[in-house]
C-alpha angles and dihedrals in degrees: 000000000000091000087069089071115116124201131219110192093205091061095072090050099048106030097085096048090046091049091052089057095043090054088058102042109031119097119262094245144013134056130315116216109206110203116206097006093184114194094357094243093118093050094052091047098046102040100064090044092052098046094160090065131067109230119212114188121198138187134170095214119078093217090055092048089051089053091050091050091048092052089049090053091051095042109024123187127184093228096048115100128207113270118269127215104244131163110184091216093058115081138238097034112227092249094057098076098048111028108167113248093212096053109018120184107273099164141031121206121196119179124187098341108107095068095041097056137053115287093249089065088070090060091046089052093051092046091053091048090052091052097045110033122084122227106292093020117145131241112192122193126185130187144075116316136181114235122200095223096039123071111236113251114248090242090055091047089055091045091051091052091049092051093049091048089054093046126358089214092061128076146118108298128225107252093217090057091050090050091050091055090046091052090052087058097049094263115133117208104232107167145008117198122191113233135191120285094028095295129134137216108217119192128197131181125210110245 
């Protein structure tokens, strides 16, 4: 089972700075739905350090869910749930029909997905957040973004070219465009926090 674990080198570099922000912005209670949990390394790092929250990892690919489960086996935490199969473009999301009454979803965390997926996935993400989050609920995004008033760092320019070479539908997104879609789905942009390696933490609240 443990051999199913996948590794993302960036996770070890960014998990502590991300955690520091999550500790400031996540609600004091409820469940966190992590969209596109990747290898599962973030989930197994965050959950035991946020013991007041129930952490629900998700992935659309079976191999990624197997990796998440393997990491959970290696690093168990009482508040970490088994991974769910979730594709943001498929509605309803599996958590919509049976949200737990004791620990409802009060936050959504999405790390490094918006730029590694087609642009319409951003709208699907925002639409799902609108449906699921309560008033005041938090949507947290992390990754590289282009900002109209801020020149893009050379490393991000190179990363953007690499992404578009791999898939023309991928690429670093303009933050203002992301915020416009969020606003359309009753999500108010409340904070942008600079992060290491030219990334951003972007926080929205459900109106």
